[in-house]
C-alpha positions, 0 to 999 in steps of 0.5 A, spaced: 500 500 500 502 506 498 503 512 503 498 518 502 502 524 501 500 530 506 500 537 502 503 542 506 499 548 507 500 555 509 495 559 513 491 564 509 486 569 512 481 573 507 481 580 510 475 582 506 471 576 509 474 576 516 469 578 522 475 577 527 471 571 530 477 567 532 475 560 529 481 560 524 485 561 531 482 555 534 484 550 528 491 553 526 495 547 528 501 552 528 498 557 532 500 562 526 494 566 526 492 572 531 486 576 532 489 583 531 486 589 535 480 585 535 478 587 528 481 582 524 485 576 523 492 576 521 497 571 519 504 570 523 509 568 517 514 566 522 510 561 525 507 558 518 510 551 515 515 552 510 514 549 503 
């Protein structure tokens, strides 16, 4: 049986759709997303998985 390859993905937040609910922060395994000033989510590039 062939081992399935996992795709590396980087965190991404659609700024125009963000309502700062925090759902993306909860599911990001690397902790690379933060809510900035209670207004919108932002990706911390230093914490993302390198490709």
